[in-house]
C-alpha positions as CSV (number, residue, x, y, z in Angstrom):
1,X,0.0,0.0,0.0
2,X,1.0,3.6,-0.4
3,X,-0.3,6.1,2.1
4,X,-1.6,9.6,1.8
5,X,0.9,12.5,1.9
6,X,0.0,15.1,4.6
7,X,1.0,18.2,2.7
8,X,2.0,20.9,5.2
9,X,2.1,23.6,2.5
10,X,-1.5,23.0,1.5
11,X,-2.8,22.9,5.0
12,X,-0.8,25.9,6.0
13,X,-2.3,27.8,3.1
14,X,-5.8,26.9,4.3
15,X,-4.9,28.4,7.8
16,X,-3.5,31.5,6.2
17,X,-6.6,32.0,4.2
18,X,-8.7,32.0,7.4
19,X,-6.2,34.2,9.1
20,X,-6.3,36.8,6.3
21,X,-10.1,37.0,6.6
22,X,-9.9,37.4,10.3
23,X,-7.3,40.2,9.9
24,X,-9.6,42.0,7.6
25,X,-12.5,41.7,10.0
26,X,-10.3,43.0,12.9
27,X,-9.2,46.0,10.9
28,X,-12.9,47.0,10.3
29,X,-13.1,47.1,14.1
30,X,-10.1,49.4,14.3
31,X,-7.6,46.7,15.4
32,X,-4.4,46.3,13.3
33,X,-2.8,43.0,14.3
34,X,0.9,43.4,15.0
35,X,3.7,40.9,15.8
36,X,6.9,42.0,17.3
37,X,9.9,39.8,16.8
38,X,13.2,39.8,18.8
39,X,16.4,38.4,17.3
40,X,19.5,38.4,19.4
41,X,22.7,38.0,17.6
42,X,23.3,36.9,14.0
43,X,22.6,33.2,13.9
44,X,22.0,32.6,10.2
45,X,19.3,30.0,10.7
46,X,17.5,32.1,13.2
47,X,17.7,35.2,10.9
48,X,16.1,33.1,8.1
49,X,13.3,31.9,10.4
50,X,12.5,35.5,11.4
51,X,12.5,36.7,7.8
52,X,10.1,33.9,6.8
53,X,7.8,34.9,9.7
54,X,7.8,38.5,8.6
55,X,7.1,37.5,5.0
56,X,4.2,35.3,6.1
57,X,2.8,38.2,8.2
58,X,2.9,40.5,5.2
59,X,1.0,37.9,3.1
60,X,-2.0,38.0,5.5
61,X,-1.9,41.7,6.5
62,X,-0.3,41.4,9.9
63,X,2.0,44.3,10.8
64,X,5.4,43.6,12.2
65,X,8.0,45.3,14.4
66,X,11.5,43.8,14.0
67,X,14.0,44.1,16.8
68,X,17.5,42.9,16.0
69,X,19.7,43.0,19.1
70,X,23.4,42.7,19.7
71,X,24.6,39.3,20.7
72,X,26.2,40.7,23.8
73,X,23.0,42.2,25.2
74,X,22.5,41.6,29.0
75,X,19.5,39.8,30.5
76,X,18.3,43.1,32.1
77,X,18.5,44.9,28.8
78,X,16.5,42.2,27.1
79,X,14.0,42.1,29.9
80,X,13.5,45.9,29.5
81,X,12.8,45.6,25.8
82,X,10.2,42.9,26.4
83,X,8.5,44.9,29.1
84,X,8.3,47.9,26.7
85,X,6.6,45.6,24.2
86,X,4.3,44.3,26.8
87,X,3.1,47.8,27.5
88,X,2.9,48.8,23.8
89,X,-0.8,48.7,22.9
90,X,0.0,48.5,19.2
91,X,1.8,45.2,19.7
92,X,-0.4,42.1,20.1
93,X,2.1,39.3,19.8
94,X,5.8,39.0,21.0
95,X,8.1,36.3,19.7
96,X,11.7,35.9,20.9
97,X,13.6,33.8,18.4
98,X,15.3,30.8,20.1
99,X,18.0,29.7,20.8
100,X,19.5,32.7,22.7
101,X,23.2,33.4,23.3
102,X,24.6,31.6,26.4
103,X,24.5,34.7,28.7
104,X,20.7,34.8,28.3
105,X,18.3,32.4,30.0
106,X,15.5,31.1,27.8
107,X,13.1,30.5,30.7
108,X,13.7,33.9,32.3
109,X,13.3,35.6,28.9
110,X,10.1,33.9,27.8
111,X,8.6,34.2,31.3
112,X,8.8,38.0,30.9
113,X,6.4,38.0,28.0
114,X,2.8,38.9,28.8
115,X,0.7,35.8,28.6
116,X,-1.8,37.7,26.5
117,X,1.0,38.4,23.9
118,X,2.7,35.0,24.2
119,X,2.2,33.8,20.6
120,X,4.7,31.0,21.1
121,X,2.7,29.6,24.1
122,X,5.9,29.3,26.2
123,X,5.1,31.3,29.3
124,X,4.5,29.3,32.5
125,X,1.0,30.8,32.6
126,X,0.0,29.5,29.2
127,X,1.8,26.2,29.6
128,X,-0.2,25.7,32.9
129,X,-3.5,26.6,31.2
130,X,-2.8,24.0,28.5
131,X,-2.3,21.3,31.2
132,X,-5.7,22.4,32.6
133,X,-7.4,22.3,29.1
134,X,-7.9,26.1,29.3
135,X,-5.2,27.3,26.9
136,X,-6.0,29.9,24.2
137,X,-2.4,30.5,23.0
138,X,-0.7,27.2,22.3
139,X,2.8,26.4,21.1
140,X,2.8,26.7,17.3
141,X,4.3,23.4,16.2
142,X,2.1,21.2,18.4
143,X,-1.0,23.1,17.4
144,X,0.1,22.8,13.8
145,X,0.3,19.0,14.2
146,X,-3.2,19.0,15.6
147,X,-4.4,21.0,12.6
148,X,-3.0,18.4,10.3
149,X,-5.1,15.7,12.1
150,X,-8.2,17.8,11.8
151,X,-7.6,18.6,8.1
152,X,-7.4,14.9,7.2
153,X,-10.1,13.8,9.7
154,X,-7.7,11.5,11.5
155,X,-9.6,10.4,14.6
156,X,-7.5,10.4,17.7
157,X,-10.1,9.0,20.1
158,X,-8.7,5.9,21.8
159,X,-5.7,5.7,19.5
160,X,-2.3,4.6,20.8
161,X,0.2,7.5,20.1
162,X,3.9,7.3,20.6
163,X,5.5,10.7,20.9
164,X,9.3,10.7,20.6
165,X,10.1,14.1,22.2
166,X,9.8,15.6,25.7
167,X,10.7,19.3,25.0
168,X,8.8,22.3,26.2
169,X,8.4,23.4,22.6
170,X,7.0,20.2,21.1
171,X,6.7,17.1,23.3
172,X,5.0,18.4,26.4
173,X,2.4,20.7,24.8
174,X,1.6,18.0,22.2
175,X,1.1,15.4,25.0
176,X,-1.6,17.6,26.5
177,X,-3.3,18.3,23.2
178,X,-3.4,14.6,22.3
179,X,-4.9,13.8,25.7
180,X,-7.6,16.3,25.1
181,X,-8.6,14.3,22.0
182,X,-8.8,11.1,24.1
183,X,-5.6,9.5,22.7
184,X,-3.5,7.2,24.8
185,X,-0.1,8.8,24.7
186,X,3.3,7.3,25.5
187,X,6.2,9.8,25.6
188,X,9.5,8.4,24.6
189,X,13.0,10.0,24.7
190,X,16.7,9.4,24.7
191,X,16.6,7.2,27.8
192,X,13.6,5.0,26.6
193,X,14.4,1.3,26.4
194,X,13.0,-0.8,23.6
195,X,11.8,2.2,21.6
196,X,11.1,0.0,18.5
197,X,8.6,-2.0,20.4
198,X,6.6,1.0,21.5
199,X,6.6,2.3,17.9
200,X,5.5,-1.0,16.5
201,X,2.4,-1.0,18.7
202,X,1.4,2.5,17.9
203,X,-1.4,3.7,15.7
204,X,0.3,7.1,15.4
205,X,4.0,7.9,15.7
206,X,5.1,11.5,16.2
207,X,8.9,11.9,16.0
208,X,10.9,15.0,16.8
209,X,14.5,14.0,17.5
210,X,16.3,16.0,14.8
211,X,19.6,14.1,14.7
212,X,20.0,11.4,12.1
213,X,23.3,10.5,13.5
214,X,21.5,9.3,16.7
215,X,18.1,8.2,15.5
216,X,16.2,7.2,12.4
217,X,12.6,6.0,12.3
218,X,12.6,3.1,9.8
219,X,9.6,1.3,8.2
220,X,10.4,-1.8,10.3
221,X,9.6,0.3,13.4
222,X,6.0,1.1,12.5
223,X,3.0,-1.2,11.9
224,X,1.1,-1.4,8.7
225,X,-1.3,1.5,8.3
226,X,0.2,3.7,11.1
227,X,0.2,7.5,10.8
228,X,3.6,9.0,10.9
229,X,4.2,12.7,11.8
230,X,7.8,13.7,11.3
231,X,8.4,17.0,13.2
232,X,12.2,16.9,13.0
233,X,14.3,18.9,10.5
234,X,18.1,18.8,10.3
235,X,20.8,18.7,7.7
236,X,22.2,15.2,6.9
237,X,24.4,14.3,3.9
238,X,24.0,17.8,2.7
239,X,20.2,17.5,2.6
240,X,17.3,18.7,4.8
241,X,15.8,15.6,6.4
242,X,13.5,14.6,9.2
243,X,13.8,11.6,11.4
244,X,12.6,9.3,8.7
245,X,12.9,8.7,5.0
246,X,9.5,9.7,3.7
247,X,9.7,7.7,0.4
248,X,10.1,4.5,2.5
249,X,7.7,5.3,5.3
250,X,4.8,6.2,3.0
251,X,4.9,2.7,1.5
252,X,3.7,1.3,4.9
253,X,2.0,4.2,6.6
254,X,-1.6,5.3,6.0
255,X,-0.7,8.9,6.3
256,X,2.8,10.6,6.6
257,X,4.4,14.0,6.5
258,X,7.4,14.8,4.2
259,X,10.4,16.8,5.3
260,X,10.7,19.5,4.1
261,X,7.1,20.6,3.3
262,X,5.4,18.9,6.2
263,X,5.1,20.2,9.8
264,X,7.5,23.2,9.1
265,X,5.0,25.4,7.2
266,X,2.4,24.6,9.8
267,X,4.5,26.2,12.6
268,X,4.5,29.6,10.8
269,X,0.8,29.3,9.9
270,X,-0.1,28.7,13.6
271,X,2.0,31.7,14.6
272,X,-0.1,33.9,12.4
273,X,-3.2,32.3,13.9
274,X,-2.0,32.9,17.4
275,X,-1.2,36.5,16.6
276,X,-4.8,37.3,15.4
277,X,-6.1,35.4,18.5
278,X,-4.0,37.6,20.7
279,X,-5.2,40.7,18.8
280,X,-8.8,39.6,19.2
281,X,-8.2,39.1,23.0
282,X,-6.7,42.6,23.2
283,X,-9.7,44.2,21.5
284,X,-12.1,42.4,23.8
285,X,-10.2,43.6,26.9
286,X,-10.1,47.1,25.4
287,X,-13.8,47.2,25.0
288,X,-14.5,45.9,28.5
289,X,-12.1,48.4,30.2
């Protein structure tokens, strides 16, 4: 059998189309959605990611404020910039591009962002709301994965899901989102023993290791008809790859995501969606005050 390709570009475009309409509606109400980005240093990959996010914002009509900061900035200086953005009524979303230089602490930095402007869903407040099934702003990559399931009407109710990642950006928020859909979720990681056995018994495998020198998800590790979501992206043998070889996996899976062109575009699309959600929340609060 050959499975169905989960085309992240196609699904992301459907999200962008909805976002564009929402932006137009907000503007009729006098709200001009705006995303502020903070890039510390000159990491080429991070700079590319930020440019792509600005371009996507432009496509749907979201305004942007770009903050490029010196790599030697202190924590106190960065905190002050974030606080200024928290208090800027024209800014609805704040995104600090990670990773940060070693003198800056990621938890301290993201914790300074107002939960109402936390479009990455990384503040302790929003992470806690997610665990309580009350989150409005959710980490972009996990919510993008859930959007893929919805788009293809992949039922998660009662399904066995193996999630190979336990990070704050992907694994932990995705765990809670899957539980909300009544999936049975097993979180695996670098210390997991007999990983192949867990994968072989799973209806859905979501992998996000990102190092082909350490891990590859092979067709032998999944059962016939499984759904495979490959969140990872890294450079291996001078190519952009995920944790699996799509051309092989799709011969056994019922659905699978390619890399590139799978989960990646969804992350940016959900950032746009979170930004208009934050803008809408801001407008509601403004009307009530």
